[in-house]
C-alpha positions in Angstrom: -35.9 7.1 41.1 -39.1 7.4 39.3 -38.4 9.8 36.5 -42.0 10.1 35.2 -43.1 12.9 37.7 -39.9 15.0 36.8 -41.0 17.9 34.5 -40.0 17.7 31.0 -38.6 21.1 30.9 -35.9 20.1 33.5 -35.2 16.8 31.7 -34.6 18.5 28.5 -31.8 20.6 29.9 -28.2 19.5 29.9 -27.6 20.6 33.5 -27.6 17.3 35.4 -25.0 15.9 37.7 -25.1 12.8 39.9 -24.1 12.8 43.6 -22.8 10.5 46.4 -22.5 10.9 50.0 -18.9 11.6 51.4 -17.8 12.5 54.9 -16.1 15.9 54.9 -15.0 17.5 58.2 -17.1 15.0 60.0 -20.2 15.8 58.2 -22.0 13.8 55.7 -22.1 15.8 52.3 -23.8 15.2 49.0 -20.8 15.5 46.5 -21.7 16.3 43.0 -20.2 13.9 40.4 -19.6 14.3 36.7 -22.3 12.0 35.0 -20.1 11.5 32.0 -16.5 11.1 33.0 -17.2 10.1 36.6 -14.9 12.7 38.4 -16.1 15.3 40.8 -18.6 17.9 39.2 -18.8 21.7 39.9 -21.7 24.0 39.5 -19.3 26.6 38.0 -18.1 24.2 35.2 -20.7 23.1 32.6 -18.1 20.8 31.2 -18.8 18.5 34.2 -22.4 18.3 33.7 -24.4 16.2 31.3 -27.8 15.4 30.1 -30.6 13.8 32.0 -30.0 10.5 30.3 -26.3 10.6 31.0 -27.2 11.1 34.8 -29.5 8.1 34.8 -27.1 5.9 33.0 -24.5 7.0 35.5 -26.7 6.0 38.3 -27.2 2.5 36.9 -23.6 1.7 36.3 -21.9 3.2 39.3 -22.7 1.6 42.6 -21.9 4.5 45.0 -23.9 6.9 43.1 -27.1 7.9 45.2 -29.0 10.1 43.0 -29.2 12.8 40.4 -29.3 16.6 40.7 -30.2 19.7 38.6 -27.7 22.6 38.4 -29.3 26.2 38.7 -27.6 28.7 36.3 -28.3 32.5 35.8 -29.3 31.6 32.3 -32.5 29.5 33.0 -35.6 30.8 34.9 -35.8 28.2 37.6 -35.5 28.8 41.4 -35.2 26.1 43.9 -36.7 26.2 47.4 -35.4 24.0 50.0 -37.5 23.1 53.0 -35.5 21.1 55.6 -36.2 19.2 58.7 -40.2 19.8 58.3 -41.3 16.2 57.7 -41.4 13.1 59.6 -40.5 10.3 57.3 -42.2 7.6 59.5 -45.6 9.2 59.7 -45.6 11.9 56.9 -46.6 14.4 59.4 -45.4 18.0 58.0 -44.8 21.1 60.1 -47.3 23.8 59.8 -44.8 26.4 58.3 -43.8 24.0 55.5 -47.4 23.4 54.5 -47.9 27.0 54.4 -44.8 27.4 51.9 -45.8 24.7 49.7 -49.4 26.0 49.4 -48.2 29.5 48.8 -45.8 28.5 46.0 -48.2 26.0 44.4 -45.7 24.6 41.8 -43.9 21.2 41.3 -42.9 19.8 44.8 -41.1 16.6 45.7 -39.9 14.8 48.9 -36.1 15.3 49.4 -33.7 12.3 49.5 -33.6 12.2 53.5 -37.4 12.2 53.5 -37.4 14.9 56.1 -37.9 17.8 53.8 -39.3 19.0 50.5 -37.9 20.6 47.2 -40.0 23.1 45.3 -39.2 24.3 42.0 -40.8 27.5 40.5 -39.9 30.0 37.8 -39.0 33.4 39.1 -36.1 35.3 40.8 -34.9 35.2 44.6 -35.8 38.5 46.1 -33.0 40.7 47.6 -32.4 40.4 51.3 -30.7 37.1 51.8 -31.7 33.7 50.7 -31.8 31.7 53.8 -33.4 31.5 57.2 -33.3 28.6 59.6 -34.6 25.5 57.6 -35.6 27.4 54.4 -33.4 28.4 51.5 -33.9 29.7 48.1 -31.3 29.8 45.3 -31.3 30.3 41.5 -27.7 29.8 40.4 -24.4 28.3 41.4 -26.0 25.4 43.3 -27.5 22.0 42.3 -30.8 20.4 43.6 -31.1 16.8 44.2 -33.9 15.6 42.5 -35.9 12.4 43.6 -39.0 12.4 41.3 -41.0 11.5 44.6 -43.7 14.0 43.7 -45.9 15.4 46.7 -49.5 14.3 46.0 -51.9 17.4 45.5 -49.0 19.6 44.3 -48.9 20.7 40.8 -46.8 18.4 38.4 -45.4 21.3 36.5 -43.0 24.1 37.2 -45.1 27.4 37.5 -44.3 31.1 37.3 -44.2 32.3 40.9 -42.7 35.6 41.2 -45.1 37.2 43.5 -45.5 34.0 45.7 -41.6 33.8 46.0 -41.8 37.4 47.3 -44.5 36.7 49.8 -42.7 33.6 51.0 -39.5 35.6 51.2 -41.0 38.4 53.1 -42.6 36.0 55.5 -39.9 33.6 56.2 -36.5 35.2 55.2 -36.6 38.9 54.7 -38.3 39.7 58.1 -35.6 37.7 60.0 -34.3 40.6 61.8 -37.7 42.0 63.0 -38.6 38.3 64.0 -35.7 38.0 66.3 -36.5 41.2 68.0 -40.0 40.4 68.5 -38.9 37.1 70.1 -36.5 38.9 72.5 -39.1 41.5 73.3 -41.7 39.0 74.3 -40.3 38.1 77.6 -42.4 38.6 80.3 -39.6 39.4 83.0 -36.4 37.7 84.1 -37.4 34.9 86.5 -35.0 35.0 89.7 -35.1 31.2 90.2 -32.3 28.8 89.7 -32.9 26.1 87.1 -33.5 23.4 89.5 -36.1 25.5 91.5 -37.7 26.5 88.4 -38.0 22.9 87.2 -39.4 21.7 90.6 -41.9 24.6 90.4 -43.0 23.3 87.0 -43.3 19.8 88.1 -45.6 20.7 90.9 -47.9 23.0 88.9 -51.4 22.2 88.1 -50.3 20.9 84.8 -47.1 19.2 86.3 -48.0 15.7 84.9 -47.9 17.1 81.5 -44.5 18.7 82.1 -43.1 15.8 83.8 -44.2 13.4 80.9 -42.5 15.6 78.2 -39.4 16.4 80.5 -38.9 12.5 80.8 -39.2 12.1 77.0 -42.5 10.8 76.7 -44.2 11.8 73.2 -47.4 9.7 73.6 -50.6 11.8 72.6 -48.4 13.9 70.0 -48.6 13.2 66.2 -44.8 13.6 66.0 -41.7 14.1 68.1 -41.5 17.6 66.7 -44.8 18.4 68.1 -43.8 17.1 71.6 -40.7 19.3 71.2 -42.9 22.3 70.6 -45.0 21.3 73.6 -42.3 21.3 75.8 -40.7 24.4 74.5 -44.0 26.2 75.2 -44.0 25.1 78.8 -40.5 26.3 79.2 -41.4 29.5 77.4 -43.9 30.3 80.1 -41.9 29.3 83.1 -38.8 31.2 82.0 -40.5 34.3 81.0 -39.7 33.8 77.3 -35.9 33.6 77.9 -34.9 31.9 74.7 -31.4 31.1 75.8 -32.7 29.5 79.1 -35.2 27.6 77.2 -32.6 26.1 75.0 -30.3 25.4 78.0 -33.0 23.5 79.9 -34.5 21.6 76.9 -31.0 20.3 76.3 -31.4 18.5 79.7 -34.8 16.7 78.9 -35.4 13.3 77.8 -36.8 14.6 74.3 -33.4 15.6 73.1 -32.3 13.8 70.0 -29.8 14.2 67.1 -32.2 16.5 65.3 -32.1 19.0 68.1 -28.4 18.8 68.7 -27.4 19.0 65.0 -30.0 21.4 63.5 -29.6 24.9 65.0 -32.3 26.1 62.5 -34.8 23.5 63.8 -34.0 24.6 67.5 -34.4 28.3 66.8 -37.6 27.9 65.0 -39.2 25.7 67.5 -38.2 28.0 70.4 -39.4 31.0 68.4 -42.8 29.5 67.8 -43.1 28.6 71.4 -42.3 32.2 72.7 -44.5 33.9 70.0 -47.3 31.4 71.0 -47.1 32.2 74.8 -49.7 34.8 75.7 -48.6 35.0 79.4 -45.6 34.3 81.5 -44.6 33.1 84.9 -44.5 35.9 87.6 -42.9 34.5 90.9 -44.5 37.6 92.6 -48.0 36.5 92.0 
């Protein structure tokens, strides 16, 4: 980890832990570790935290330690904004929604340990009305943030005051969750009275059937990332199903584009399908 980009205001705090990956209930989990004594750390117990220097020393001397993390408390002014499943590590392609959030917050931003997301640190408070929606999460206390030092080029190098920006992002992506779901459900044209097989056959034989067949078979050629191909197929399915979100998810699961990200990330599935339905201006009408 390159410690140089990490803001000095964070390095000065004795709120650091280390972490390693353990499998718990079949899931890979980043477990916090006491950087001084080597046991498990707790975000509720300052005795299990240490200085930034202690965390770096622990990383160097302990083979299974994978990184360091900063613990948020009610006594500090920091808020962590976690953007997950929005970046393709191989190409660096970033989802539009993540670009929007990072630009609005305009504060210190770095790539997450997996390379598939971002962590943004700001000064402010998490607005009321929940702190998570899909792949976006905000927290200000009783949690720790993995810190990589992999600063995002073009983002500020310091942690800035962003109270108003946090509120705007929260309103756009978290606070309006209920109304967004209603909007998606209400966007359906009409229930399409065809079986799944008949509907798929109709899509294959349509004017843009070649495009549908390529995507259905898992061909991502011509798309900047697999995620863009996912959205393209969901958009076609949104048209053919009349915007039926449950049916889109069921059909997509049979396509050649399905991968672990789709199976294991409900937030990613939900967001992709929502974008597809909201972007569909017309729906298939079997009667026409």
